[in-house]
Every structure is written in structure tokens, then in C-alpha cells.
MIKOLVO-492912 format. One record per atom (N, C-alpha, C, O): x, y, z. Coordinates in pm, whole numbers, plus 50000, padded with zeros to 5 digits. Layout:
REM residues N
XYZ...
END
This chain:
REM residues 280
858606072588733858826078088866858176069088970857006065488957858926065389073858386057989188858936064989313859976061189366858226074989357858726083989459857986081789591856766083089594858686078489700858006076489828857426089689880858036100389865856256088789940855676100390008855136095890143854876084090166854976105490232854466102990366853386113390398853446124790352852406109290475851496118690538851696117490689851586106690746851986128690750852406128990890851516138590968851266149690923851036134191085850286142991174851276149991266851986143491343851326163291258852256171191339851566176991461850346179091462852366179591564851906185291691850956175991765850046180591834851166162891750850356152891817851086139591817852056137791743850616130291899851106116491894849996106991848850176094791847848846112791809847696104791764847526106391613847526117691564847386095591538847366096291392846276105191332846506111391228845116106191394844016113691335843776126991405842686132591398844796131991473844736144991538845796154091477846446150291379845976165891535847026174991489846826179491345845696179791295847916183091281847856188791146848586179691047849796178091057847866173790952848536164990856849346172890752848896183090700850526167990725851406173790622851926162790532852166151590577852096166090407852766156990316854266158990322854736170090347855026148390301856486148990298856986140590181856596128990165857846146490099858476139389988859976141290000860476152589990860706130390022862166130990031862776130489891862116126789794864056134289883864816132889757864066138989638863836132289537863696151689652862856158189551863646165789446863056173189367864976164289442865816172589356865436171989207865616181689135864906160689163864596159189020863196164288984862826164088866862426168789082861056172989054860986187389003861736195989049860106189788909859866203288860858846210288949858176203789030858736223388935857716230889010856316225488982855506223889072856056222888856854746217788817854456204288882853336201888929855446195388885855256182288947855006183489097854146176589151855756192389163855536194289307854156199689335853496195389429853706209189254852366214689274851306204089252850316203589325851486195689152850516184989125850476174989240849396170389278851636171589295851696162189407850996168289529850206161589596851296180989558850666187489673849156188289656848416186389752848706191089536847276191689509846626177989524845476176989568847356167589488846816153989500846756149389646845776143189687847796152489724847836148189864846826155789949846336150590049846506168189909845456176189974845706178790122844766180690199846966178890163847316183990295847426199190285847566204590176847356205990399847456220590393848786224690332848856234590259849846217290362851136219090295851826205590278851656196390358852616204590172853506193190151854916198590140855176208190067855846192390214857246196590212858046187490120857866175290120858936193490041859806186289949861246188889993861646200290015862026178090006863376178890061864406178389949864376169489864865316188089950866376189189849867746189489917867866192190037868766186689839870126189389884870346204389886869696211889812871266208889971871526223289982873016225789989873766218290051873446236589923874836240889932875036250890045876176254390078873946255490105874016265790210873666260490348873926267190448873066248490356872606243290484872636227990476873096222290377872146221490581872106206790580871066201490483871256191190418869946208690472868876204890382868216217490327868346228390383867506215690218866666226390164865236221190158864996209990112864286229290205862886225490201862086235590119862296247690129861176230390037860196238789969858816233590007858626221590027857856242790016856536239390067855466243589967855486254689914854526234489941853426237489849852096234389918851896223489971851206244289916849816241789954849126235789832849736234889726847856231689844847176226489725847036236689612846786232989498847206249789645847036260089543848336266289494848446269889377849326267789585850536274989546851676272089642851486266189748852876276489603854046275089691854006285689800853606297089775854426281789922854546291190033855986291190081856716281390062856396302190143857806303890180858236295090297859386290890304857326292390389857686285290512856446278690568855336283890555856636267090630855526260090695856046252490816856906243790803855516255990933856006249791056855656235191068856536226891092854376231691052854016217691078854596208290974854866196591004854786213090850855406204590749856896202690776857466192290742857526212590838858936211090877859056200890989859926192090984858196201891089858176191991198857956178091140858636168591178857016176891047856706163990985857916158390911858206146490920858616166990838859776162590759860866156690848861396145990819861176163590954862246158691041861816146291120862646137991155860526145091147860046132791209860236120891114860646110091156859926122890985860116112290886861586108390878861926096490878862476118290871863896115190859864426107990983865286099290972863906111591101864266104191222863746089891217864476080491248862486088291178861856075091174862536065791074862596053691096863056071490965863726063490863865216061690892865946055790812865666066691006867066064791046868056073490972869246070590970867566084390910868456093090834869156103390922870226108190887868566106791037869146116391131868866111791273868026103191298869606117891367869366115491510869156129091578869076139391512869066128591712868956141091786870116150391751871226145791722869846163291753870916172791723870366185791668869176188791683871246193291605870896206491552871206206691403872266202191360870266211991325870406211891179870036225691124869216232891180870656229191012870326241390941869516237790816869836228390744868456245590793867566242690681867386255290597867076265990650867596253890468867386264890374865916265190330865386254990284865266276590345863896278490298863826291590221864786299290220862706294090157862546306790087862406318590183862556330090142862126315790310862046326290411863406328890474863546338190554864416320790440865756322290498866216308990555865536298790543867386309090616867926297090678867476296590824867676306090899866876285390862866386283690998867086271991065867636263290998867056271891197867636260991273866566251391322865466255591358866896238691322866026228191374866756220991487867896216591469866116219991601866716212891715865806201191751864596202791768866406189391764865676177491804866146173691944867316170591964865226173992040865586171092178864376165292251863246169692231864636155492336863616149392421862396144792342861256145792387862666139492222861596133992141860756144192067859806140591998861106156992080860356167592012861256174891913862466175691931860626180291810861346187591706860976202291717859796205891713861986210791732861776225191747862326232591626863416229391576861576242291579861976250191464862206264491507861306270991559863436269591485863706283591513862936292491416862796289291298862436303491467861706312991385862616324391340863656326891399862196331091236862946342691189862746354391284861856354091369863556364891269863426376691351862036382891332861586384591219861346386091443859966391191430859876404391353860726413091365858826405491274858496417691201857016420591229856196411391232856686433391250855316437291282854826447791183855616455291125853516448291166852946459291088851516461891133850776452691167851156474591131849796478491165848846474591053849246472790938847576473391090846566470490988845556481890983845496490191074844776482290877843866493390855842396489090856841506497590856842146476090857840766471290862840186473491001840846470691101838976478491008838356481291137837996468391211837716457991152838006469591345837706458191431836346452091397836186439891397835376460491370834036455691340834006447191213833256437491204834816450991113834896443290989835536429691014835106419590957836556429391098837226416791132836266407691207836176395791179835536413391304834566405591380833496399891288833116388191299832996408291196831966403791103832466392291016831726382890990833716393090972834276382490888834416369290965834416358490905834536370191098834626358191182833266353291230833176342591290832216360991203830886357091247830666358991395829876351691456831346368791455831186371691596830856386491614830896394191518830546390491736830276404391769831586411591797832536405591849831646424391763832846432091790833216432291936834386433991970832216430592024832486430492168833196417692213833706416992325833246407592124833966395192157835476396892143836246388692195835916407392075837346409992058837866417492180837276427392223838966412592235839526418292357840106432092332840386435892218840286439492439840836452992431842356452492426843046457392516842856446492322844286445192295844486448192146843526447792069845716451292106845936454491964845606442891870845906431291901844986445891758844886436491647846056439991556846096450991500846996430891542848256434391478848796422691397848666411091436849386425791284850036415591201851476413791246852176423491273851906401291252853306398491286853786386691204853006378691153855096385791193855706374991116856996370491182857816378691225857186357491190858486351691219858856342191105859556332291123858356345690988858566337790866857436339990768857656340990647856196340690820855006343790741854126353090823853996351490944853516362890755852636372190825851276365890853850656359890765850826367290978849456363691015848896374891101849646382891157847576375491109846906386191181846466381191318845586372591328847076386391424846746382391560845496389791607845456402091607844476382191645843186387791684842856382791825842446371291840843016391091927842746386692065841246385892092840496395292065840806374392144839396371792170839196370092321840036364292390838076375192371837856375192516837646361292574838216358092678836836352892508836416340392571836566328292479836626329492357836636316792542836666304192470835346301892397835326296392287834256306292457832946304692393832876312192260832326307192162833446324292259833466331992134834296325092027833966325691909835366318492068836196310991972835396299491911835466296991790834636292691996833896280991949832746284691856832416277091765832136296391877830946299891800831266307091669830346311091597832546308791636832916315691512832346308491390832396296191380831796316291297831336311091169831946319891060831306329291012833176316791023833936325790935833336326990795832796317490738833436339090742833136341890602834486341490529835226351390528834806330190469836156327990417836486337090299837636340890280835486340590221835756349890111836126363590164837026370090111835436368090268835766381090327837126380590395837886390090387837436369590463838756368090525839846368790419840886375190439839606362090308840576362390198840806376690149841936380690124839726384290134839836398190089840646406690188841486414690147840386404890317841126412590417842596408490418843476416990429842856395590407844246390890403844996397190286846136401590301844376397590171845006403590053845236418490075846296423690041844256425290133844376439690155845466443090256846146453290243845626434590356846576437390464847936430690444848866433090521848056422390342849336415690317849686405190419850846403790457848666397490464848906386590558848396373590497847576373790405848876362490549848476349590495847296343290565846616334690508847036347490690846006340690767845506349490881846176358890924844306346290930843786351591056844186341991167844126329791151844606347591281844976339191396844296344391522844946350991604843006341591539842336345291664842816336491778843036324491759842966342291896843416334592013842776340292139842336351792142842736331992242842226336192372843066329892482843696319592462843056336292598843776330892714842926320992792843416314792887841656319192754840846308492811841126295792732841076295892609841416284792801841836272592733841036260392777840416260392884841056250192694840426237392727841296229792826840806224592926842596229292798843546222392885844166232192984844546243292947844256227893108844806236693211846286239793191846766250093236846996230793122848436232893105848776241192983849946243092951847756246292913847996254692796847796269392830846966272792914848556277992763848506292392789847516299492697846796308492740847476295292569846506301192477845756290192401846236278992385844576293992356843746285692269843606293392138843286305292139843826286892025843876294191898843166286891785842906274791793842846294491681842376289191554843136296391444843656307391466843196290491325843906296791214843106295091085842836283891042842726306291025841946306190901842826311290788843276322790790843056302790688843996306190580843416302990442844026295590366842256308490408841666305490277842516310490161842386305490049843376320190185844256325090080845186314090029845596314289913845506304390116846356293190077845546280790037846106270190012844216282490030843386271089994842986262490111842416251690092843276266990233842926259390354842056268390441842556277990501840776265290449839876273990525840276274590672840386285490729840476263090734840976262890872842136253290882842006241290859843296258690918844496250790937844466245391080844396253291174844526232291100844286226691233845246231591342844816236991444846556229791320847546233791421848736239791346849296233291258849116251891380849966259891292851246264391361851206271691460852386259991307853656263791368854026278291344854336285491439854006282691218854456296291187853556306891250854056316991299852246304691251851336314491311851516314991463851386325691522851796303591525852076303691668853396310791699853526317391803854366309591609855606317091626855376331991616855916339691696854566336091518854236350191502853456355391622853666366691666852546347091675851766351091792852666352491915852456361391997853656343691928854596344692041855336358092037855556364392140855706362491916856366375491901855426386691944855846396192010854166385691905853146395491944852996395792097852976406492157852886383992160852706383292305853916389292378853756396092479855096386592327856306392192389856316407392374856596414492471856026412392255856036426792230855096434392323855416445292369853936428392351852936435292432852946430892579852006433492653854036424292619854256420492759853096412092814852626414492925852666402292736851536393892775851956379792818851116371692857853246376992812853726363692848853846362192999854256371493069853496350493049853716347193189854956338593208855506337693318855406332493100856576323793104857236323892967856586326492866858526321192964859246320492836858966307392762859296306192644858376297792830857986285192767856506282692795856066283592910855756279692692854336276992713853826267492605854506264692506852596262692626851936254192529850726261592471850016268592542850526259792341849346265292274848516253692221849046244492160847206254192246846296243892195845556249392074845196261192069845336240691977844676244891853844016232991789844416221591814843006235291706842366224591630841196217991700840566208991644840886222191823839826215591901838466216391832837696206791836838176227791770836856229891711836596221091591835436218891555837636215891530837446207591410837916193191433838116185691337838086189291559838436175591592839846171491556840146159591545840756181491536842146178391502843076184891606844126190391571842686184191732843436191291835844886186591845845206174791830845736196491871847166193891887847766204391978847126214292014849016201992015849726210692108851016215692044851806207791993851226228892047852466234892002853256239492124852746246892208854506235092133855406239392239856146251792190856736251692082856116262292269856696274992228857756279292329857526278892450858926283392279859986288892362860286302992313860486305192193860326312592405860576326492370861816331192445861756334992561862946330692376864206335592430864776345792331864026353892277866076345492307866626354292204865996351292068865726360291989865766338392043865046334091924863796326691967863816319092064862706328591895861486321091922861586307491855862036306291741861166297091928861116283591873859716277991891859076280291993859256270591791858006263191803858286248691770859106245591683857606239791841857896225691818856816216591872855776220991920857106203691862856156193891913856466179991863857526177291806855506171291884855616157391842855026155591702854486164991643855136143491650854526140091522854416124991511855076117691585853596120291419853516105891393853136103591247852346111191189853716093091188853426089791048852066082991039851806073091108851216088290952849876082990934849826073590814849136063390817850556077090710850486069490584851816070390510852496080590515852166059790443853356059590358852986052790227852316042490226853426058790116853096052889988854106056789881855166062289912853766053789755854646056989644853856063789534852726059889502854466073989478853906080689362854526074289240855746074789223853726068189154854256061289038853766067988910852666073288904854616067588810854286073588682853886062588584853566065488469
END
């Protein structure tokens, strides 16, 4: 086997910022075990594998270092950036088969946008004080807004935080977060605040996903899509288009572009950091 792979920084134009994802093209001959081994070796939060599809233009499967996941935003952005860079596709609209369903990808103005699935919401039963304790903050740091799980492909727990300072001082207990995620049927915690570092951003966020083997995911497409659905549901949006900043606390800051219309879209830039070959 001599299989090309890429490591791509998504939601940024800087190689050492944003969220790194692995990308493997032409993966049709790979077994589940081989894909899991490759993802574990690359040690990105997710690695995307590209297959032929009878239902769409492409089929993508996503593996974290620990297990397969149904959908991953930044790895999807990374994949289409690689295919553009290698001259395999141009601007346009594409259909992609995933385990979460068929999604649309739009490439426009140098950015790649991923359509999200129809929003789904569910209440949670963990008390606010327990959530605050798991994040290493005081319960008074959580804003007087609903703590609610939402999904536009993957469930995450939206946790509204009052201040940017509270976001920065979080010291998460990842084992406790994992326990709450399992109990509530969500993949990650997504604390956010309306106080931002950049003036042109609407929210500042962090994403904790120890259930997937990633304690803090730098910049997250699917969780930002789920949060957009939450913001729309609770009439918290000021505009149908906004930017979300994430990753600042761990030096991997990036920007997610969000559009909230009939369908929610998340997107952004990307850049190839590394290219190599997997040899047997």
C-alpha cells in the first residue's frame, strides 16, 4: 500500500492555526480496521476517508483516534480543500453521502460551506451546578439562558456563558464531562459567550469532546451548526450570517462562517499543512 494522505488546517489560512484534520483520498479498498489505524496514527481529531458513492458525488467516512463518527465539519472542509488544491474539483455544489445523511457542499468565494442536517433538540437532566463544576467554573458564570442539546448532524450541549473571562478560566474535568455526555446522549460540550476577542465575531466558543478522544477540539463545524440552530430557536441571532471564533485558548484560533436560512451552513477557509504517503 502506498496511499497519499494530507493534514489540513481548517477554518484558517495559517498552517498552525485552526483545526487540523487528516484526509485520505481513494479509500475504497481500505477496511474499517485499516482506517481506524490510520486515524489513530495521524492523531488528528478526525480523519476523513473519501469513497465513491452511488447516492451522491462522494461518500465520506470519519474516524477519530478512538472510533468512527457519523459526521465531522472541519474534516469535510479539509477534504474539499484538498480536492480543490489537487485540481479534482472547482467551485460549485456537491452532494456528499455520510452516515448522518446526504449533505450539500457549496464552494464559493474561496470558502467551503457545508449544509447541516435539519435541527433536532432535546432537553437535558444534568443540573447547571454539575455542568459548571465539570467545567471548573462557578454556576454563576453560566448565563440565564437554556442549557440545551441540539444537533444538525451530531448532538452537542450548548452552554451559554456570561463572560469571555469565564471562558478563558475554564479548567475542565474531562472524565466528568465524558460521564455527562454519555448520560445525556451528546458528543461534546459547547460553551459559548457573546463576548468576543474579535469585533467582527458574534460568538466566542470552546468545544470539549473527550468522548471522541479529543479533550478540546480547536474549531468545530458540526457543533457550530448545532449552536446556530439553538441561537435561532431562542431568537438570539442578530443576523442570518455571522462569524464564530474558537480555539483562542489553546493557540489554534480559527473562524467559522455561519449562514442561517432555510438550511444552516457552516464554512470557512483551509490550508494544507502536510502531505505524505502511507506505505506498507
